[in-house]
C-alpha positions as CSV (number, residue, x, y, z in Angstrom):
1,M,-63.4,-145.5,29.8
2,S,-62.7,-144.6,26.1
3,Q,-64.7,-142.3,24.0
4,P,-66.6,-143.5,21.0
5,Q,-65.2,-142.9,17.6
6,I,-66.1,-139.5,16.2
7,D,-66.3,-139.0,12.4
8,I,-66.8,-135.5,10.9
9,Y,-67.3,-135.0,7.2
10,T,-66.1,-131.5,6.1
11,K,-65.3,-129.3,3.1
12,F,-62.5,-126.7,2.7
13,G,-63.5,-123.3,3.9
14,C,-66.7,-124.3,5.7
15,G,-67.3,-122.1,8.7
16,Y,-69.9,-124.5,10.2
17,C,-67.3,-127.3,9.9
18,A,-64.7,-125.1,11.7
19,R,-67.3,-124.3,14.5
20,A,-68.1,-128.0,15.0
21,K,-64.4,-129.0,15.2
22,R,-63.7,-126.1,17.6
23,L,-66.5,-127.4,20.0
24,L,-65.1,-130.9,19.8
25,D,-61.6,-129.6,20.4
26,E,-62.9,-127.7,23.5
27,K,-64.2,-131.0,24.7
28,N,-60.8,-132.6,24.1
29,A,-62.6,-135.1,21.9
30,S,-60.5,-136.7,19.2
31,Y,-62.1,-137.2,15.9
32,H,-61.5,-138.4,12.4
33,E,-62.0,-135.7,9.8
34,H,-63.0,-136.7,6.3
35,D,-62.6,-134.0,3.7
36,I,-65.2,-134.3,1.0
37,T,-64.3,-131.1,-0.9
38,M,-63.5,-133.0,-4.0
39,G,-66.0,-135.8,-3.5
40,G,-64.5,-139.3,-3.7
41,P,-64.8,-142.3,-1.5
42,S,-65.3,-140.3,1.7
43,R,-68.3,-138.5,0.2
44,D,-69.7,-141.8,-0.9
45,E,-69.2,-143.2,2.6
46,M,-71.0,-140.1,4.1
47,M,-73.9,-140.6,1.8
48,K,-74.3,-144.2,2.8
49,R,-74.2,-143.3,6.4
50,A,-76.6,-140.3,6.1
51,P,-78.5,-140.7,2.8
52,M,-80.5,-137.5,3.2
53,A,-77.5,-135.4,4.1
54,R,-76.8,-132.5,1.7
55,T,-74.7,-130.2,3.8
56,V,-71.5,-130.4,5.8
57,P,-70.5,-131.0,8.4
58,Q,-72.0,-134.3,9.1
59,I,-71.1,-135.6,12.5
60,F,-71.2,-139.2,13.8
61,I,-70.5,-140.1,17.4
62,G,-70.2,-143.9,17.7
63,D,-73.3,-145.2,15.9
64,V,-75.3,-141.9,16.4
65,H,-75.7,-139.6,13.5
66,V,-75.6,-136.2,15.3
67,G,-76.2,-134.2,12.1
68,G,-74.6,-130.8,11.5
69,S,-72.9,-128.0,13.5
70,D,-76.2,-126.6,14.9
71,D,-77.2,-130.1,16.0
72,L,-73.9,-130.6,17.8
73,A,-74.3,-127.1,19.5
74,A,-77.8,-128.0,20.6
75,L,-76.5,-131.2,22.2
76,E,-74.0,-129.1,24.1
77,Q,-76.6,-126.6,25.1
78,S,-78.9,-129.3,26.5
79,G,-76.0,-130.9,28.4
80,K,-76.3,-134.2,26.4
81,L,-73.0,-133.9,24.4
82,D,-70.9,-135.0,27.3
83,E,-73.1,-138.0,27.9
84,L,-72.8,-139.0,24.2
85,L,-69.0,-138.5,24.3
86,S,-68.7,-140.8,27.3
87,A,-71.0,-143.5,26.1
């Protein structure tokens, strides 16, 4: 069974972004990182997918908008991250 696509929108030097990527790496989850440090099309894409998002990272697993680093950590804490990654 393959894992759903994971997209993570980040900015250079963001500690929360590094923490979220570290957790995904620990789960051996491959992800597509979109650096929006300088704005551009990736930032526009993020804003279309999560119009109320004003911070990074913004994480999407499949069609699910997880939210930020704290939201990803909460999923892990509750035991629901593995379920989402295997959906």
